[in-house]
C-alpha positions in Angstrom: 12.7 -4.6 25.1 9.8 -4.2 22.6 7.4 -3.8 25.6 9.4 -0.7 26.7 9.2 0.7 23.2 5.4 0.2 22.9 4.5 3.2 25.2 6.9 5.4 23.2 5.3 4.4 19.9 1.8 4.9 21.3 2.9 8.3 22.6 4.1 9.3 19.0 0.7 8.3 17.7 -1.1 10.2 20.4 1.0 13.3 19.9 0.4 13.2 16.1 -3.4 13.1 16.7 -3.2 16.0 19.0 -1.1 18.2 16.8 -2.6 17.4 13.4 -6.2 17.2 14.7 -7.4 14.4 12.5 -7.3 10.6 12.5 -7.4 10.9 8.6 -4.2 12.7 8.3 -1.5 10.6 6.5 1.1 11.2 9.2 -1.3 10.2 12.0 -2.2 7.0 10.1 1.5 6.3 9.6 2.1 6.4 13.4 -1.1 4.4 14.1 0.1 1.8 11.6 3.5 1.3 13.2 1.9 1.1 16.7 -0.2 -1.9 15.5 2.8 -3.4 13.6 4.9 -3.3 16.8 2.0 -4.5 19.0 1.2 -7.5 16.7 4.9 -8.4 16.2 5.4 -8.4 19.9 2.3 -10.6 20.4 2.8 -13.1 17.6 6.5 -13.1 16.9 8.2 -12.4 20.3 11.1 -14.7 19.2 12.1 -12.4 16.3 15.1 -10.2 16.5 14.5 -6.7 18.0 17.0 -3.8 17.9 16.0 -0.8 20.1 18.4 1.4 18.2 16.9 0.4 14.9 13.4 1.0 16.1 14.4 4.5 17.3 15.2 5.1 13.6 11.7 4.0 12.7 10.3 6.4 15.3 12.6 9.2 14.0 11.1 8.6 10.5 7.6 9.0 11.9 8.5 12.2 13.9 10.0 13.6 10.7 6.8 13.0 8.8 4.7 14.6 11.7 7.1 17.6 11.8 6.9 18.1 8.0 3.1 17.8 8.2 3.0 20.3 11.1 5.2 22.8 9.2 2.5 23.2 6.6 0.2 24.8 9.2 2.8 27.5 9.9 2.7 28.7 6.3 -0.8 27.6 5.1 -4.3 28.6 6.3 -6.5 26.0 7.9 -9.7 25.2 6.0 -12.9 26.3 7.6 -15.8 23.9 7.8 -18.3 26.7 7.5 -16.7 28.1 4.3 -18.7 27.3 1.2 -16.7 25.2 -1.3 -17.3 24.2 -4.8 -16.9 20.5 -5.3 -18.3 18.0 -7.8 -19.5 14.7 -6.2 -20.6 13.4 -9.5 -17.8 11.7 -11.4 -18.4 10.2 -14.8 -17.3 7.1 -16.7 -17.4 5.0 -13.5 -18.8 1.8 -15.1 -16.6 2.1 -18.2 -13.5 2.1 -15.9 -14.5 -0.6 -13.4 -15.8 -3.0 -16.0 -12.8 -2.1 -18.2 -10.6 -3.5 -15.4 -11.9 -7.0 -16.3 -10.6 -6.6 -19.8 -7.2 -5.5 -18.6 -7.2 -8.4 -16.2 -7.8 -10.8 -19.1 -4.9 -9.2 -21.1 -2.6 -9.4 -18.1 -3.5 -13.1 -17.5 -3.2 -14.0 -21.2 0.2 -12.4 -21.8 1.6 -13.8 -18.5 0.4 -17.3 -19.3 1.6 -17.1 -22.9 5.1 -16.1 -21.8 5.4 -19.5 -20.1 3.7 -21.5 -22.8 0.3 -21.8 -21.2 -3.1 -20.9 -22.6 -6.3 -19.6 -21.0 -7.8 -23.1 -21.2 -5.4 -24.1 -18.4 -7.4 -22.0 -16.0 -10.6 -24.0 -16.6 -9.8 -26.8 -14.1 -8.5 -27.0 -10.6 -5.7 -29.3 -11.7 -4.8 -26.9 -14.5 -4.7 -23.9 -12.1 -2.4 -25.9 -9.7 -0.1 -26.8 -12.5 0.1 -23.2 -13.7 0.6 -21.8 -10.2 3.5 -24.2 -9.4 5.2 -23.7 -12.7 4.9 -19.9 -12.5 6.3 -20.0 -8.9 9.3 -22.0 -10.0 9.8 -19.7 -13.0 9.8 -16.6 -10.9 12.3 -17.9 -8.3 14.5 -20.1 -10.5 14.4 -18.6 -13.9 14.1 -14.9 -12.9 10.8 -14.7 -14.8 9.7 -11.1 -15.5 6.1 -10.2 -16.0 5.6 -9.0 -19.7 5.4 -5.3 -20.3 1.8 -5.5 -21.6 0.8 -7.3 -18.4 2.4 -4.6 -16.2 0.6 -1.9 -18.2 -2.7 -3.8 -17.7 -2.0 -4.0 -14.0 -1.5 -0.3 -13.9 -5.0 0.2 -15.4 -6.4 -2.3 -12.8 -4.9 -0.3 -9.9 -6.3 2.9 -11.4 -9.7 1.3 -11.7 -9.5 0.1 -8.1 -8.8 3.7 -7.0 -11.8 4.9 -8.9 -14.0 2.2 -7.2 -12.8 3.1 -3.7 -13.1 6.8 -4.4 -16.7 6.7 -5.7 -17.7 4.4 -2.9 -16.8 6.9 -0.3 -18.8 9.7 -2.1 -22.0 7.9 -2.9 -22.1 4.1 -2.1 -25.7 3.8 -3.2 -25.4 5.3 -6.8 -24.2 1.9 -8.2 -24.6 -1.7 -7.2 -22.3 -2.5 -4.3 -20.3 -5.2 -6.1 -19.4 -2.8 -8.9 -17.2 -0.7 -6.5 -15.2 -3.8 -5.7 -15.1 -5.2 -9.2 -11.4 -4.2 -10.0 -10.2 -6.5 -7.2 -11.3 -9.6 -9.1 -8.6 -9.4 -11.8 -5.9 -9.0 -9.2 -7.2 -12.1 -7.4 -6.9 -14.1 -10.7 -3.4 -12.7 -11.4 -2.4 -13.7 -7.8 -3.8 -17.1 -8.5 -1.5 -17.8 -11.4 1.6 -16.1 -10.1 1.1 -17.2 -6.4 2.1 -13.7 -5.4 0.2 -11.8 -2.7 1.4 -8.4 -3.8 -1.0 -8.1 -6.7 -4.0 -8.2 -4.4 -2.4 -6.2 -1.6 -1.4 -3.4 -4.0 -5.0 -3.3 -5.3 -6.4 -3.1 -1.8 -4.0 -0.3 -0.9 -5.2 1.8 -3.9 -8.9 1.1 -3.1 -8.5 2.0 0.6 -6.3 5.1 0.0 -8.7 6.5 -2.6 -11.6 5.7 -0.2 -10.0 7.7 2.5 -9.2 10.6 0.2 -12.8 10.6 -1.1 -14.2 10.7 2.4 -12.2 13.8 3.2 -13.2 15.4 -0.1 -16.9 14.6 0.4 -16.9 15.2 4.1 -15.3 18.6 4.1 -14.1 18.6 7.7 -11.1 17.3 9.6 -12.8 15.6 12.5 -14.2 12.6 10.6 -14.3 9.4 12.6 -11.9 6.8 11.1 -12.9 3.7 13.0 -16.7 3.1 12.9 -18.7 -0.1 13.2 -18.7 -0.4 9.5 -14.9 0.1 9.2 -14.2 -2.2 12.1 -16.3 -5.0 10.4 -14.5 -4.3 7.1 -11.1 -4.5 8.8 -11.9 -7.8 10.5 -13.2 -9.2 7.2 -10.2 -7.9 5.4 -7.8 -9.5 7.8 -9.5 -12.9 7.5 -9.6 -12.6 3.7 -5.9 -11.7 3.5 -5.0 -14.5 5.9 -6.9 -17.1 3.9 -5.3 -15.8 0.7 -1.8 -16.0 2.2 -2.3 -19.6 3.3 -4.0 -20.7 0.0 -1.3 -19.2 -2.2 1.5 -20.7 -0.1 -0.1 -24.1 -0.5 -0.3 -23.5 -4.3 3.2 -22.1 -4.5 4.8 -25.2 -3.0 2.4 -27.6 -4.7 1.4 -28.8 -1.2 -1.9 -30.7 -0.9 -1.4 -32.1 2.6 -3.5 -29.9 4.9 -1.7 -31.5 7.9 1.2 -29.1 7.1 -1.0 -26.0 7.9 1.0 -25.3 11.1 4.3 -25.4 9.1 2.8 -23.0 6.5 1.6 -20.6 9.1 5.0 -20.5 10.8 6.6 -19.8 7.5 4.1 -17.1 6.6 4.6 -15.3 9.9 7.7 -13.6 8.5 5.6 -11.7 6.0 3.5 -9.5 8.4 5.8 -9.7 11.4 9.3 -9.8 9.9 9.7 -6.1 9.0 11.0 -4.9 12.3 13.4 -7.8 12.7 14.7 -7.4 9.2 15.3 -3.7 9.5 16.9 -4.2 12.9 19.4 -6.8 11.6 20.3 -4.6 8.7 20.6 -1.3 10.7 22.8 -3.0 13.3 25.4 -3.9 10.7 25.1 -1.0 8.2 27.8 1.6 7.8 25.8 4.8 7.8 28.6 6.7 6.1 28.0 4.5 3.0 27.6 6.5 -0.3 24.0 7.2 -1.4 22.5 5.2 -4.3 20.6 8.3 -5.5 17.0 6.9 -5.5 17.4 3.4 -6.8 15.6 1.6 -4.0 12.9 4.2 -3.7 12.1 4.4 -7.5 13.6 1.1 -8.7 10.8 0.6 -11.3 11.7 3.9 -13.0 15.4 3.0 -12.8 14.7 -0.3 -14.4 12.4 1.0 -17.2 14.8 3.8 -18.1 17.7 1.4 -18.3 19.7 3.1 -15.5 19.9 0.0 -13.3 18.0 -3.3 -13.5 15.7 -4.4 -10.8 16.8 -7.4 -8.7 14.3 -10.1 -8.0 12.8 -9.3 -4.7 14.9 -6.1 -4.6 16.9 -7.4 -1.6 18.6 -10.7 -2.3 20.1 -11.0 1.2 18.0 -13.3 3.4 18.6 -13.0 7.2 17.6 -15.1 10.1 14.7 -13.2 11.8 14.6 -15.6 14.7 13.7 -19.3 15.2 15.2 -20.1 11.8 12.7 -17.9 10.0 14.4 -16.3 7.0 13.2 -13.2 5.3 14.3 -10.3 3.1 11.8 -7.6 4.2 13.6 -4.6 5.5 10.9 -1.8 5.4 10.9 1.2 3.1 13.3 3.0 5.5 16.3 0.9 4.5 15.8 2.0 0.9 15.5 5.7 1.9 18.6 5.6 4.0 20.7 3.8 1.3 19.3 6.2 -1.4 19.7 9.5 0.4 21.7 8.8 3.6 20.0 9.0 7.1 19.7 12.8 6.9 18.2 12.7 3.4 15.8 9.9 4.5 14.5 12.0 7.4 14.1 14.9 5.0 12.2 12.7 2.5 9.7 11.7 5.2 9.3 15.3 6.3 8.6 16.3 2.7 6.0 13.5 2.4 4.4 14.8 5.6 4.3 18.3 4.2 2.8 17.1 0.9 0.3 15.1 2.9 -0.8 18.2 4.8 -1.1 20.2 1.6 -3.2 17.6 -0.1 -5.2 17.0 3.0 -6.1 20.7 3.4 -6.9 21.0 -0.3 -9.2 18.0 -0.1 -11.0 19.7 2.9 -11.4 22.8 0.7 -13.0 20.7 -2.1 -10.1 20.5 -4.5 -10.7 17.1 -6.1 -7.3 16.9 -7.9 -5.6 17.0 -4.5 -7.0 13.5 -3.8 -4.5 12.0 -6.3 -1.5 13.3 -4.4 -3.1 12.4 -1.1 -3.5 8.8 -2.1 0.2 8.8 -3.2 1.2 9.8 0.3 -1.2 7.4 2.0 0.1 4.5 -0.1 3.7 5.2 0.7 3.0 5.4 4.4 0.8 2.2 4.3 3.6 0.3 2.6 6.5 1.5 4.8 6.7 -1.8 6.7 7.5 -3.5 3.4 9.3 -1.4 0.8 8.9 1.8 -1.2 5.5 1.9 -2.9 7.0 4.2 -5.5 9.3 1.3 -6.5 6.8 0.1 -9.1 6.2 2.0 -12.3 2.7 0.7 -12.6 1.9 2.4 -9.2 3.2 5.8 -10.4 1.3 5.5 -13.6 -1.9 4.6 -11.7 -1.4 7.8 -9.5 -1.1 9.9 -12.7 -4.2 8.3 -14.3 -6.2 8.9 -11.2 -5.1 12.6 -11.1 -6.3 12.9 -14.8 -9.6 11.2 -13.9 -10.2 13.7 -11.0 -9.3 16.6 -13.3 -11.4 15.8 -16.3 -14.1 13.2 -15.4 -16.5 15.2 -13.3 -19.8 16.9 -14.0 -21.3 20.2 -12.9 -19.9 21.4 -9.5 -22.2 22.0 -6.5 -21.8 24.0 -3.3 -21.2 22.0 -0.1 -20.9 23.1 3.5 -19.2 20.1 5.0 -21.3 17.0 4.8 -20.4 14.3 7.2 -19.1 11.1 5.6 -16.8 8.3 6.7 -14.5 5.9 4.9 -15.7 2.5 3.8 
């Protein structure tokens, strides 16, 4: 059945490109993302559960985002490439911020280790790292270990630094040394090493990439930028290989496994992470009573609910594991489950339409040279990128990083210059 849905999903992607006129538009990227998620799931996990009805809901969410994005152009004027615009391409305090991420990484690692009785010296040997990783993994799953508040604040600063790195790389990749643009990714790698969690690095990469896309629009000043170039294709291949290696390595460390003969077993287990979203959402949607009362935003903004003492966050958010197929168990249900439970199906569709509208507003303002609009644009990009997993706004550190990035764009720039649409591309 997935083979029959693929042409429909491709058609939604094609339609969104034609209507919104840019491969950089957040709603277009959302449709493109889901086309590849469906394609890869069909190719690599054909034994997983698939519900046509549930996938129609996923398509409906995309269409709502596209319609909301399109609505903006009925009430807002399109930016002209030939219109002079004032925009500062020279943002200050770059090195202070990206090198500062190393300090915040050290704080996050120290406070996390200290909470479990370890010291920094335990990270100086391979055996020590393996011991810490295994102990932390057990603590997270068996003792409900919560990352200390200071560590979470430090991670917020790291995510902000990563956004600054990706943003400045898109504007002028020759101004600083190349490794400096990617420096904020290092502390997230170390945090992932001790917690054996992939999310720390993936969140970091999402901030970097989304800020890079926003900066490309801001610097380019036109809607018809090319998204997939030779450079971006090479970066994508490298990124996939890097993430795959990270997934496998962390899974070995999480289970304390040293027998590389179990690689096939590890790969089959990890398959649920990138390819289990559609199955998980389908199983949930086929059994959910859609007249269920709304939870009022808990699943979408669970971090804020937890911090404000309204309702505590559950470990993993969803504690129900379902059989995705071939005895692969997972609890990934996409961000759409949370939206539906929070706001009902009608409210979820409206939420996606609202994000599409905000995406168009921010997109157009970036084209016009409004630097601050890049902060709201990366917030829309990030939510759409993370829809196969869960709400990206469910983490307080992410919301804080968006706010910090907006403040950076507002105040940390030098004298403005006049541009007439200089061609630049992402990455």
